[in-house]
VEXVODO-891985 format. One record per atom (N, C-alpha, C): x, y, z; residue in three letters. Coordinates in steps of 0.02 Angstrom, whole numbers, padded with zeros to 5 digits, always signed. Last residue first. Example, Ala and Ser with C-alpha at 12.3 -4.5 7.8 and 13.67 -1.06 7.14 Angstrom:
// residues 2
+00642-00112+00354SER;+00684-00053+00357SER;+00645+00002+00394SER;+00660-00284+00390ALA;+00615-00225+00390ALA;+00660-00165+00390ALA;
This chain:
// residues 332
+04244+05899+05640ASN;+04217+05965+05640ASN;+04141+05965+05639ASN;+04326+05779+05744ALA;+04277+05794+05695ALA;+04250+05864+05698ALA;+04503+05776+05763GLN;+04436+05795+05794GLN;+04389+05806+05735GLN;+04659+05705+05793ILE;+04606+05719+05745ILE;+04543+05728+05782ILE;+04835+05699+05800ASP;+04772+05713+05837ASP;+04720+05733+05785ASP;+04930+05658+05715THR;+04940+05643+05785THR;+04881+05656+05828THR;+04941+05589+05555VAL;+04899+05630+05599VAL;+04914+05609+05672VAL;+05096+05591+05464HIS;+05037+05557+05495HIS;+05006+05603+05543HIS;+05151+05644+05296GLY;+05159+05632+05369GLY;+05102+05595+05397GLY;+05164+05641+05162LEU;+05166+05703+05193LEU;+05179+05695+05266LEU;+05234+05552+05030ILE;+05211+05544+05100ILE;+05221+05611+05136ILE;+05297+05573+04912ARG;+05223+05582+04914ARG;+05196+05579+04986ARG;+05428+05618+04838MET;+05410+05609+04907MET;+05338+05625+04915MET;+05436+05640+04701SER;+05464+05579+04725SER;+05446+05568+04798SER;+05285+05730+04679GLY;+05349+05707+04653GLY;+05370+05643+04687GLY;+05158+05754+04723ALA;+05211+05783+04760ALA;+05282+05761+04735ALA;+05032+05717+04684ASP;+05070+05754+04638ASP;+05133+05786+04669ASP;+04974+05650+04792LEU;+04994+05610+04734LEU;+05035+05652+04685LEU;+05013+05648+04956GLN;+04993+05698+04904GLN;+05020+05665+04839GLN;+04952+05584+05114SER;+04999+05586+05058SER;+04971+05635+05007SER;+04942+05540+05286LEU;+04923+05591+05233LEU;+04975+05586+05177LEU;+04880+05410+05385ILE;+04936+05434+05347ILE;+04909+05483+05291ILE;+04844+05370+05543LEU;+04812+05397+05483LEU;+04867+05433+05444LEU;+04898+05216+05616ARG;+04905+05287+05603ARG;+04869+05311+05541ARG;+04826+05104+05731ARG;+04849+05118+05668ARG;+04849+05195+05654ARG;+04764+05093+05852SER;+04837+05098+05853SER;+04867+05115+05785SER;+04617+05183+05904ALA;+04651+05137+05853ALA;+04727+05148+05856ALA;+04538+05258+05982GLY;+04588+05219+06016GLY;+04625+05173+05968GLY;+04402+05251+05876ASN;+04427+05278+05935ASN;+04480+05231+05967ASN;+04424+05254+05703ARG;+04408+05212+05762ARG;+04440+05246+05826ARG;+04351+05343+05576ILE;+04402+05345+05624ILE;+04382+05302+05685ILE;+04313+05358+05409LEU;+04298+05322+05468LEU;+04360+05319+05515LEU;+04254+05486+05309LEU;+04318+05456+05334LEU;+04300+05426+05401LEU;+04148+05505+05167PRO;+04153+05495+05238PRO;+04220+05459+05257PRO;+04228+05608+05041ALA;+04184+05548+05059ALA;+04195+05539+05133ALA;+04302+05721+05034ASP;+04258+05708+04980ASP;+04210+05651+04993ASP;+04324+05821+05184TRP;+04333+05759+05145TRP;+04281+05750+05091TRP;+04414+05960+05232ASP;+04350+05937+05210ASP;+04361+05875+05165ASP;+04514+06002+05366ILE;+04513+05965+05303ILE;+04440+05946+05291ILE;+04621+06111+05451HIS;+04551+06090+05441HIS;+04543+06064+05373HIS;+04754+06098+05560ILE;+04734+06101+05489ILE;+04662+06075+05484ILE;+04818+06202+05689ARG;+04783+06144+05667ARG;+04762+06154+05594ARG;+04890+06317+05676GLU;+04915+06270+05725GLU;+04880+06202+05712GLU;+04843+06317+05507GLY;+04871+06356+05563GLY;+04904+06306+05610GLY;+04736+06326+05376VAL;+04799+06301+05395VAL;+04829+06347+05448VAL;+04583+06275+05306GLU;+04617+06321+05351GLU;+04679+06287+05373GLU;+04562+06173+05210LYS;+04525+06239+05205LYS;+04559+06290+05249LYS;+04617+06051+05105CYS;+04637+06088+05166CYS;+04606+06159+05160CYS;+04525+05916+05055ARG;+04551+05979+05039ARG;+04560+06024+05099ARG;+04545+05737+05023GLY;+04526+05794+05064GLY;+04556+05857+05036GLY;+04500+05571+04982VAL;+04523+05635+04963VAL;+04499+05691+05007VAL;+04544+05419+05055VAL;+04493+05469+05050VAL;+04528+05535+05033VAL;+04550+05263+05067PHE;+04593+05310+05030PHE;+04547+05369+05009PHE;+04547+05126+05183GLN;+04517+05185+05154GLN;+04569+05230+05119GLN;+04614+05031+05251LEU;+04597+05017+05182LEU;+04556+05072+05150LEU;+04642+05098+05374ASP;+04594+05043+05375ASP;+04568+05032+05302ASP;+04693+05248+05295ILE;+04686+05208+05356ILE;+04632+05156+05347ILE;+04745+05390+05217SER;+04745+05318+05214SER;+04743+05289+05285SER;+04699+05536+05127ALA;+04704+05504+05194ALA;+04700+05426+05185ALA;+04774+05652+05025HIS;+04741+05586+05024HIS;+04753+05555+05093HIS;+04744+05826+04987VAL;+04784+05771+05017VAL;+04740+05708+05013VAL;+04773+05983+04914VAL;+04732+05916+04909VAL;+04773+05863+04939VAL;+04775+06145+04978THR;+04812+06085+04965THR;+04763+06024+04966THR;+04701+06253+05025GLY;+04687+06228+04956GLY;+04725+06166+04938GLY;+04830+06319+05121GLN;+04758+06319+05104GLN;+04746+06300+05033GLN;+04966+06195+05130GLU;+04937+06263+05127GLU;+04862+06260+05113GLU;+05101+06108+05192ILE;+05029+06105+05178ILE;+04999+06176+05181ILE;+05261+06103+05113SER;+05218+06125+05168SER;+05143+06118+05146SER;+05395+05995+05074ARG;+05334+06030+05055ARG;+05293+06046+05115ARG;+05493+05913+05121LYS;+05504+05983+05122LYS;+05445+06026+05102LYS;+05526+05767+05203GLN;+05474+05805+05170GLN;+05485+05878+05177GLN;+05620+05696+05278PHE;+05639+05717+05213PHE;+05585+05758+05171PHE;+05491+05620+05379PRO;+05561+05635+05365PRO;+05575+05649+05292PRO;+05330+05700+05385ALA;+05372+05644+05367ALA;+05445+05666+05362ALA;+05260+05790+05520THR;+05285+05789+05453THR;+05334+05733+05441THR;+05120+05756+05608GLU;+05192+05754+05613GLU;+05221+05742+05544GLU;+04976+05862+05626ILE;+05010+05811+05596ILE;+05084+05813+05612ILE;+04809+05885+05682GLN;+04879+05903+05690GLN;+04921+05844+05660GLN;+04649+05930+05616VAL;+04703+05883+05630VAL;+04767+05919+05648VAL;+04478+05923+05599SER;+04531+05968+05621SER;+04589+05919+05645SER;+04374+05870+05463SER;+04412+05857+05523SER;+04460+05915+05536SER;+04218+05816+05391SER;+04275+05862+05395SER;+04308+05855+05460SER;+04153+05701+05408SER;+04146+05733+05340SER;+04195+05789+05334SER;+04183+05551+05494HIS;+04207+05623+05483HIS;+04191+05647+05412HIS;+04122+05450+05609VAL;+04119+05465+05537VAL;+04132+05539+05528VAL;+04194+05339+05725MET;+04171+05405+05709MET;+04172+05414+05635MET;+04164+05198+05818ILE;+04183+05220+05751ILE;+04151+05288+05735ILE;+04101+05162+05933ASN;+04176+05169+05934ASN;+04203+05196+05871ASN;+03971+05135+05906GLU;+03986+05200+05931GLU;+04060+05211+05939GLU;+03975+05000+05874ILE;+03969+05047+05822ILE;+03986+05117+05843ILE;+03972+04900+05966ASP;+04037+04933+05958ASP;+04033+04989+05904ASP;+03850+04837+05965GLU;+03865+04870+06028GLU;+03935+04910+06021GLU;+03852+04779+05839PRO;+03805+04834+05852PRO;+03826+04875+05914PRO;+04019+04753+05781ARG;+03962+04729+05819ARG;+03915+04792+05834ARG;+04082+04786+05613THR;+04087+04784+05688THR;+04023+04756+05717THR;+04165+04819+05468LEU;+04118+04776+05500LEU;+04131+04775+05573LEU;+04188+04961+05369ILE;+04209+04923+05428ILE;+04150+04884+05456ILE;+04238+04992+05201THR;+04183+04984+05249THR;+04210+04945+05308THR;+04346+04976+05119GLY;+04352+05024+05172GLY;+04292+05024+05221GLY;+04250+04936+04975ARG;+04320+04933+05005ARG;+04323+04991+05058ARG;+04082+04897+05030SER;+04129+04922+04980SER;+04200+04925+05016SER;+03917+04839+05062LEU;+03991+04838+05074LEU;+04027+04868+05011LEU;+03783+04837+05028ALA;+03803+04863+05092ALA;+03876+04875+05101ALA;+03725+04779+04922ASN;+03761+04843+04909ASN;+03785+04875+04972ASN;+03659+04668+04973GLU;+03716+04657+04931GLU;+03756+04721+04919GLU;+03614+04671+05147LYS;+03601+04693+05076LYS;+03665+04689+05039LYS;+03614+04524+05247MET;+03642+04592+05235MET;+03630+04611+05160MET;+03577+04391+05277ASN;+03526+04447+05287ASN;+03558+04516+05284ASN;+03735+04329+05323ARG;+03668+04317+05307ARG;+03624+04377+05321ARG;+03895+04322+05263ILE;+03850+04360+05305ILE;+03779+04346+05279ILE;+04058+04253+05283ALA;+03992+04246+05250ALA;+03935+04275+05290ALA;+04211+04316+05283VAL;+04151+04315+05324VAL;+04089+04308+05280VAL;+04375+04273+05287GLY;+04316+04275+05245GLY;+04255+04268+05286GLY;+04515+04358+05355VAL;+04456+04315+05364VAL;+04405+04327+05309VAL;+04670+04359+05421ARG;+04638+04379+05360ARG;+04577+04331+05356ARG;+04706+04401+05589ASP;+04679+04352+05544ASP;+04651+04386+05481ASP;+04729+04507+05673GLY;+04784+04484+05629GLY;+04760+04437+05578GLY;+04615+04464+05800ALA;+04658+04516+05772ALA;+04717+04484+05734ALA;+04523+04310+05753SER;+04545+04363+05798SER;+04594+04409+05763SER;+04382+04207+05731ALA;+04439+04241+05698ALA;+04458+04301+05743ALA;+04299+04050+05752VAL;+04321+04114+05783VAL;+04379+04141+05741VAL;+04274+03935+05686ASP;+04218+03967+05724ASP;+04234+04035+05754ASP;+04324+03905+05517VAL;+04336+03911+05588VAL;+04275+03941+05623VAL;+04387+03823+05375ASP;+04327+03842+05410ASP;+04344+03847+05485ASP;+04529+03884+05288ASP;+04503+03836+05334ASP;+04438+03864+05368ASP;+04589+03983+05214ASP;+04548+03935+05177ASP;+04522+03878+05221ASP;+04633+04073+05313MET;+04681+04032+05273MET;+04647+03972+05242MET;+04479+04063+05382VAL;+04545+04091+05391VAL;+04594+04046+05357VAL;+04305+04091+05371GLN;+04363+04055+05344GLN;+04428+04095+05357GLN;+04143+04070+05438LEU;+04205+04105+05438LEU;+04258+04062+05407LEU;+03964+04097+05417SER;+04024+04057+05422SER;+04087+04099+05421SER;+03868+04193+05450ARG;+03846+04126+05434ARG;+03905+04080+05442ARG;+03837+04328+05551VAL;+03890+04287+05523VAL;+03866+04216+05514VAL;+03705+04434+05498VAL;+03729+04382+05545VAL;+03784+04341+05511VAL;+03680+04613+05479GLY;+03679+04545+05455GLY;+03706+04498+05513GLY;+03644+04785+05435THR;+03653+04729+05482THR;+03650+04661+05447THR;+03706+04947+05402ASP;+03670+04890+05379ASP;+03688+04827+05422ASP;+03765+05073+05431LYS;+03728+05038+05484LYS;+03683+04981+05455LYS;+03836+05172+05359GLY;+03775+05139+05329GLY;+03734+05106+05382GLY;+04016+05156+05369PRO;+03950+05190+05381PRO;+03893+05146+05356PRO;+03995+05009+05457ALA;+04004+05082+05466ALA;+04044+05105+05403ALA;+03876+04876+05483THR;+03925+04913+05445THR;+03932+04985+05465THR;+03866+04744+05601VAL;+03838+04806+05572VAL;+03891+04841+05536VAL;+03822+04574+05653LEU;+03871+04625+05631LEU;+03830+04684+05603LEU;+03804+04447+05772ASN;+03772+04502+05734ASN;+03825+04556+05715ASN;+03884+04285+05756ASP;+03884+04355+05782ASP;+03838+04396+05741ASP;+03898+04162+05699HIS;+03831+04181+05722HIS;+03828+04249+05756HIS;+04066+04147+05739LYS;+04012+04122+05699LYS;+03948+04138+05736LYS;+04149+04295+05796ASN;+04126+04228+05805ASN;+04072+04208+05753ASN;+04289+04400+05808VAL;+04225+04385+05775VAL;+04211+04312+05780VAL;+04375+04508+05915VAL;+04362+04439+05893VAL;+04295+04433+05862VAL;+04495+04647+05910GLY;+04437+04610+05933GLY;+04433+04540+05904GLY;+04554+04731+05764THR;+04548+04725+05834THR;+04488+04680+05852THR;+04566+04692+05626GLN;+04611+04738+05656GLN;+04612+04734+05730GLN;+04554+04560+05521VAL;+04528+04582+05584VAL;+04581+04629+05617VAL;+04545+04594+05352THR;+04587+04577+05405THR;+04558+04606+05471THR;+04428+04527+05228GLY;+04466+04579+05262GLY;+04509+04553+05316GLY;+04289+04498+05129ILE;+04359+04478+05142ILE;+04395+04539+05173ILE;+04121+04446+05136ALA;+04168+04501+05145ALA;+04236+04471+05162ALA;+03987+04389+05044VAL;+04050+04369+05076VAL;+04092+04428+05078VAL;+03814+04354+05041LEU;+03865+04403+05036LEU;+03926+04382+05076LEU;+03777+04180+04999GLY;+03755+04248+05013GLY;+03817+04297+05005GLY;+03762+04043+04972VAL;+03797+04066+05032VAL;+03777+04136+05048VAL;+03694+04025+04854GLY;+03685+03974+04908GLY;+03718+03994+04973GLY;+03817+04108+04764LYS;+03752+04075+04762LYS;+03747+04022+04815LYS;+03897+04243+04837VAL;+03904+04172+04816VAL;+03836+04139+04820VAL;+03957+04406+04806SER;+03900+04361+04824SER;+03912+04293+04797SER;+04092+04500+04882PHE;+04058+04470+04825PHE;+04001+04425+04851PHE;+04227+04610+04921ASN;+04162+04579+04937ASN;+04131+04553+04875ASN;+04377+04668+05002GLN;+04337+04650+04941GLN;+04274+04613+04966GLN;+04408+04725+05125ASP;+04453+04731+05069ASP;+04415+04720+05003ASP;+04343+04806+05266VAL;+04329+04762+05207VAL;+04375+04778+05150VAL;+04403+04801+05429PRO;+04398+04839+05366PRO;+04388+04795+05308PRO;+04335+04754+05566ILE;+04356+04718+05508ILE;+04348+04766+05449ILE;+04337+04764+05735ALA;+04343+04805+05675ALA;+04372+04762+05622ALA;+04264+04760+05896LEU;+04279+04725+05837LEU;+04285+04773+05780LEU;+04331+04804+06052PRO;+04290+04826+05997PRO;+04312+04791+05932PRO;+04350+04665+06168ALA;+04379+04722+06129ALA;+04334+04741+06071ALA;+04301+04555+06224LYS;+04270+04616+06243LYS;+04295+04678+06201LYS;+04379+04453+06189THR;+04311+04451+06162THR;+04273+04516+06177THR;+04535+04535+06163SER;+04489+04490+06198SER;+04422+04492+06164SER;+04701+04598+06149ASN;+04635+04583+06119ASN;+04596+04529+06158ASN;+04823+04622+06188VAL;+04771+04642+06237VAL;+04702+04629+06206VAL;+04976+04535+06175SER;+04910+04548+06147SER;+04862+04568+06200SER;+05101+04499+06208ASN;+05081+04568+06227ASN;+05008+04584+06205ASN;+05115+04371+06156LYS;+05122+04382+06228LYS;+05095+04449+06249LYS;+05102+04399+06019ARG;+05054+04354+06051ARG;+05058+04364+06127ARG;+05214+04476+05994LYS;+05146+04507+05984LYS;+05094+04464+06021LYS;+05313+04381+06013THR;+05310+04443+06057THR;+05241+04474+06054THR;+05284+04300+05908ASP;+05282+04270+05977ASP;+05278+04328+06025ASP;+05305+04383+05799LEU;+05237+04351+05809LEU;+05234+04329+05884LEU;+05439+04405+05811ILE;+05394+04462+05814ILE;+05326+04434+05833ILE;+05488+04274+05786ASN;+05502+04303+05852ASN;+05454+04364+05863ASN;+05445+04257+05653TRP;+05416+04214+05707TRP;+05428+04247+05776TRP;+05533+04348+05592ALA;+05461+04358+05589ALA;+05426+04318+05647ALA;+05656+04286+05613TYR;+05644+04353+05636TYR;+05570+04368+05641TYR;+05632+04168+05543ASP;+05645+04165+05613ASP;+05632+04233+05645ASP;+05622+04217+05412ARG;+05563+04186+05444ARG;+05569+04182+05518ARG;+05753+04260+05394ILE;+05697+04308+05388ILE;+05634+04279+05422ILE;+05824+04143+05409ALA;+05835+04199+05457ALA;+05776+04246+05454ALA;+05777+04073+05297HIS;+05767+04049+05361HIS;+05773+04100+05416HIS;+05827+04156+05192VAL;+05756+04147+05200VAL;+05740+04120+05272VAL;+05942+04264+05171ASP;+05937+04205+05209ASP;+05862+04195+05228ASP;+06040+04363+05074VAL;+05976+04337+05076VAL;+05976+04270+05117VAL;+06155+04472+05164THR;+06141+04418+05115THR;+06070+04391+05126THR;+06149+04573+05257SER;+06194+04583+05198SER;+06187+04530+05145SER;+06021+04656+05334MET;+06046+04588+05318MET;+06086+04590+05254MET;+05987+04765+05462ILE;+06014+04760+05396ILE;+06044+04691+05388ILE;+05840+04800+05557THR;+05901+04762+05551THR;+05922+04760+05476THR;+05765+04937+05647TRP;+05769+04888+05592TRP;+05836+04859+05588TRP;+05755+05036+05741GLY;+05750+04968+05765GLY;+05756+04917+05710GLY;+05758+05158+05670ASN;+05815+05137+05709ASN;+05813+05066+05732ASN;+05691+05229+05567LEU;+05682+05157+05576LEU;+05745+05129+05614LEU;+05699+05358+05520GLY;+05665+05345+05583GLY;+05653+05274+05598GLY;+05770+05401+05415ALA;+05699+05390+05403ALA;+05662+05379+05465ALA;+05899+05400+05469GLN;+05867+05464+05456GLN;+05792+05459+05443GLN;+05918+05263+05472LYS;+05915+05300+05535LYS;+05881+05368+05524LYS;+05921+05233+05334ILE;+05873+05202+05377ILE;+05863+05238+05441ILE;+06034+05311+05296ILE;+05965+05327+05268ILE;+05910+05298+05313ILE;+06134+05240+05360THR;+06123+05311+05378THR;+06053+05329+05356THR;+06129+05115+05302SER;+06119+05121+05374SER;+06100+05193+05392SER;+06167+05151+05170LEU;+06098+05125+05184LEU;+06081+05133+05258LEU;+06298+05187+05190GLN;+06254+05236+05166GLN;+06181+05216+05177GLN;+06346+05064+05235ASP;+06353+05122+05280ASP;+06304+05175+05257ASP;+06330+04976+05124PRO;+06294+04965+05186PRO;+06295+05025+05232PRO;+06300+05020+04960ASP;+06346+05035+05016ASP;+06307+05027+05081ASP;+06273+04907+04834VAL;+06240+04945+04883VAL;+06291+04956+04943VAL;+06300+04886+04659TRP;+06328+04883+04726TRP;+06288+04931+04772TRP;+06281+04789+04506GLY;+06273+04846+04550GLY;+06303+04837+04617GLY;+06282+04676+04429GLY;+06331+04727+04413GLY;+06325+04790+04456GLY;+06114+04646+04462GLU;+06173+04621+04432GLU;+06220+04678+04410GLU;+06064+04732+04616GLU;+06050+04706+04549GLU;+06115+04687+04515GLU;+06101+04676+04785PRO;+06110+04719+04728PRO;+06089+04691+04662PRO;+06026+04651+04919GLU;+06035+04606+04862GLU;+06043+04647+04798GLU;+06003+04669+05085ILE;+06043+04695+05029ILE;+06053+04641+04978ILE;+05857+04692+05172VAL;+05899+04642+05143VAL;+05937+04671+05083VAL;+05798+04749+05320VAL;+05819+04776+05254VAL;+05871+04727+05228VAL;+05668+04710+05423ILE;+05732+04689+05397ILE;+05740+04721+05330ILE;+05581+04774+05574GLY;+05588+04758+05505GLY;+05661+04737+05485GLY;+05476+04861+05684ASN;+05517+04803+05671ASN;+05519+04790+05597ASN;+05395+04973+05688ARG;+05456+04973+05728ARG;+05503+04914+05715ARG;+05300+05065+05589LEU;+05326+04997+05591LEU;+05394+04996+05630LEU;+05228+05185+05576GLY;+05244+05162+05641GLY;+05270+05091+05648GLY;+05207+05252+05459ALA;+05156+05202+05481ALA;+05167+05173+05547ALA;+05327+05316+05448VAL;+05265+05354+05463VAL;+05208+05311+05486VAL;+05409+05206+05414ALA;+05418+05243+05478ALA;+05357+05283+05496ALA;+05355+05170+05292SER;+05359+05124+05343SER;+05365+05155+05414SER;+05381+05289+05220ALA;+05309+05265+05228ALA;+05307+05215+05286ALA;+05521+05287+05220VAL;+05484+05343+05252VAL;+05412+05320+05267VAL;+05547+05173+05143LEU;+05572+05179+05211LEU;+05532+05231+05250LEU;+05482+05208+05022VAL;+05462+05150+05059VAL;+05483+05154+05130VAL;+05558+05323+04984GLU;+05484+05328+04996GLU;+05461+05268+05038GLU;+05686+05266+04967GLY;+05674+05316+05017GLY;+05600+05327+05035GLY;+05661+05183+04856LEU;+05680+05154+04921LEU;+05667+05203+04977LEU;+05638+05282+04761THR;+05587+05235+04778THR;+05599+05201+04847THR;+05760+05353+04753ALA;+05704+05385+04781ALA;+05645+05338+04801ALA;+05887+05228+04793ASP;+05857+05279+04750ASP;+05796+05310+04787ASP;+06000+05106+04793ILE;+05978+05160+04836ILE;+05955+05216+04791ILE;+05953+04937+04749ARG;+05988+05001+04735ARG;+05959+05052+04782ARG;+05898+04830+04804GLN;+05935+04819+04747GLN;+05979+04879+04725GLN;+05833+04775+04949VAL;+05870+04834+04924VAL;+05913+04813+04864VAL;+05684+04722+05013GLN;+05740+04701+04971GLN;+05767+04765+04941GLN;+05613+04731+05167ILE;+05626+04769+05108ILE;+05690+04743+05076ILE;+05487+04690+05275ILE;+05545+04662+05243ILE;+05553+04700+05175ILE;+05409+04735+05431GLY;+05424+04746+05361GLY;+05486+04711+05338GLY;+05257+04716+05534ALA;+05330+04716+05523ALA;+05343+04725+05448ALA;+05123+04723+05527ASP;+05154+04731+05595ASP;+05231+04728+05592ASP;+05001+04788+05412ALA;+05066+04757+05425ALA;+05090+04770+05495ALA;+04889+04852+05372ILE;+04876+04791+05414ILE;+04943+04757+05433ILE;+04926+04969+05304ASP;+04865+04970+05349ASP;+04861+04911+05393ASP;+05026+04932+05219LEU;+05047+04959+05285LEU;+04986+04965+05329LEU;+04948+04897+05110ALA;+04989+04842+05147ALA;+05007+04870+05213ALA;+04903+05022+05076ALA;+04854+04968+05094ALA;+04890+04915+05131ALA;+05016+05087+05038LEU;+04983+05111+05097LEU;+04930+05059+05122LEU;+05046+05013+04924LEU;+05095+05018+04975LEU;+05059+05037+05040LEU;+04932+05039+04841PRO;+04947+04973+04865PRO;+04996+04971+04923PRO;+04948+05187+04823ARG;+04896+05157+04862ARG;+04907+05084+04884ARG;+05041+05230+04738ILE;+05060+05228+04807ILE;+05009+05189+04846ILE;+05102+05176+04581ARG;+05047+05193+04624ARG;+05063+05182+04695ARG;+05234+05160+04540GLU;+05188+05196+04496GLU;+05125+05217+04535GLU;+05326+05089+04617PRO;+05310+05159+04638PRO;+05259+05192+04594PRO;+05195+04974+04632HIS;+05232+05030+04665HIS;+05304+05032+04635HIS;+05133+04865+04576LYS;+05131+04930+04539LYS;+05157+04990+04582LYS;+05091+04781+04732ARG;+05103+04784+04657ARG;+05099+04853+04632ARG;+05162+04744+04885PRO;+05120+04793+04848PRO;+05138+04790+04772PRO;+05149+04597+04971ARG;+05189+04630+04920ARG;+05149+04681+04879ARG;+05155+04532+05124LEU;+05108+04573+05080LEU;+05151+04614+05034LEU;+05161+04378+05195PHE;+05203+04429+05166PHE;+05166+04468+05112PHE;+05111+04302+05339THR;+05085+04329+05273THR;+05128+04390+05249THR;+05138+04160+05428LEU;+05167+04222+05409LEU;+05138+04242+05342LEU;+05058+04064+05553ALA;+05066+04082+05484ALA;+05099+04150+05480ALA;+05040+03910+05650ASP;+05051+03981+05644ASP;+05064+03999+05571ASP;+04958+03780+05731SER;+04977+03807+05665SER;+04979+03885+05668SER;+05036+03703+05876GLN;+04983+03739+05840GLN;+05007+03770+05775GLN;+05143+03643+05939GLU;+05080+03605+05928GLU;+05024+03646+05905GLU;+05247+03733+05924ASN;+05218+03721+05990ASN;+05149+03688+05985ASN;+05201+03756+05759ARG;+05248+03777+05811ARG;+05213+03768+05877ARG;+05190+03718+05594ILE;+05165+03693+05659ILE;+05220+03713+05715ILE;+05171+03850+05473GLU;+05212+03804+05508GLU;+05177+03784+05574GLU;+05153+03932+05316LYS;+05126+03903+05377LYS;+05175+03855+05409LYS;+05161+04077+05224TYR;+05203+04022+05247TYR;+05170+03998+05314TYR;+05101+04166+05086ILE;+05086+04137+05151ILE;+05132+04077+05162ILE;+05088+04313+05007TYR;+05127+04254+05006TYR;+05128+04227+05077TYR;+04981+04418+04918SER;+04994+04384+04982SER;+05034+04321+04971SER;+04987+04579+04837GLU;+04998+04503+04834GLU;+05011+04477+04903GLU;+04881+04699+04811VAL;+04929+04681+04858VAL;+04932+04606+04858VAL;+04797+04705+04700ASP;+04841+04761+04712ASP;+04899+04744+04761ASP;+04803+04526+04685ARG;+04771+04588+04667ARG;+04821+04645+04679ARG;+04834+04392+04705ASP;+04875+04431+04664ASP;+04840+04493+04640ASP;+04860+04269+04829ASP;+04819+04326+04809ASP;+04861+04371+04764ASP;+04946+04171+04864THR;+04877+04155+04866THR;+04830+04211+04840THR;+05108+04103+04852ARG;+05063+04158+04834ARG;+04989+04136+04832ARG;+05197+04046+04988LYS;+05157+04026+04931LYS;+05108+04084+04915LYS;+05353+04124+05034GLY;+05288+04090+05049GLY;+05254+04076+04982GLY;+05482+04162+05006LEU;+05460+04168+05076LEU;+05396+04134+05086LEU;+05506+04153+04874ASN;+05549+04113+04917ASN;+05523+04110+04990ASN;+05423+04250+04822ARG;+05403+04178+04812ARG;+05444+04133+04855ARG;+05492+04364+04846ALA;+05430+04350+04886ALA;+05413+04276+04877ALA;+05592+04356+04746PHE;+05610+04360+04817PHE;+05553+04337+04861PHE;+05513+04360+04634ASP;+05552+04299+04646ASP;+05572+04300+04720ASP;+05460+04489+04634GLU;+05416+04432+04640GLU;+05456+04371+04660GLU;+05559+04605+04735THR;+05539+04572+04672THR;+05493+04511+04686THR;+05481+04697+04870SER;+05534+04658+04838SER;+05514+04637+04768SER;+05420+04726+05019VAL;+05433+04765+04958VAL;+05496+04733+04923VAL;+05306+04671+05123CYS;+05363+04642+05087CYS;+05373+04682+05021CYS;+05242+04679+05284LEU;+05252+04717+05221LEU;+05314+04684+05185LEU;+05162+04547+05362VAL;+05226+04579+05353VAL;+05227+04614+05283VAL;+05064+04485+05490ASN;+05064+04514+05426ASN;+05127+04556+05417ASN;+05052+04334+05574LEU;+05090+04397+05573LEU;+05087+04421+05501LEU;+04934+04240+05665VAL;+04957+04263+05602VAL;+04994+04328+05611VAL;+04891+04088+05748ALA;+04914+04157+05754ALA;+04947+04176+05688ALA;+04756+03979+05775MET;+04808+04001+05728MET;+04826+04073+05742MET;
């Protein structure tokens, strides 16, 4: 099974038309499955809840999304933040669907200008809601991703943990999305940080028992012989031979690319939030110059060679909370 994860910023009714809701936590999941070329493929539409009140669900969805769908009912600061966050996260593919609220109107030319200014030149504007066209667009991205995939059994495994719990008779279960690599039944796993170990007892993808899960799959991993307190949100599961691929930062020296429309500057003492691989870590800027030195309140895990971007935000920054993304990071 191949899976495409899609950020979906919309009303609940809009998302329900795209797929069946299976998860209603901070990020709702709407799944649509189809048999294509004699195999089962799936689209998972990730709808952040409580945005714009909270930015973390939006960033969590962007941590695993490979494309975006945004329903535009009005042009306002919230839309601007979503577009900027998508651009900063590096989402090159997406659709903006115009569906004005009752009695309202959205200017397509103004919207097109904002999209380009945000840095989403490759995105498409859809003037009417067409569920079949949206799904076809997503299928095309999935097919391209499948052709260009470089993941193999030799790629470093990384599964950032979204949630975990214990099941009587089964043991510790971790839920997360495979970012890179492949996990197999009976694999030995280790956590970063902590280096707690265990063995994969069973795997589930889309509620089906499987022997293998690969990049893009949202997987449930039942783990034998791992301590119950070994996992928390943002813990990364990997193989013992891949653990050196994950660096633990207590402080970092970074260079950043400032987000479009962001006018605030980072100064000494500025408090920032780092988002990557379902982590949301608070940091304080200690030195600001050509590089910015940041001390983290908790360990920040950075995967060598990861394609996902480390996004910096500031919760008290008003309407534009996205500061930018890190282009270079070194552990201090």
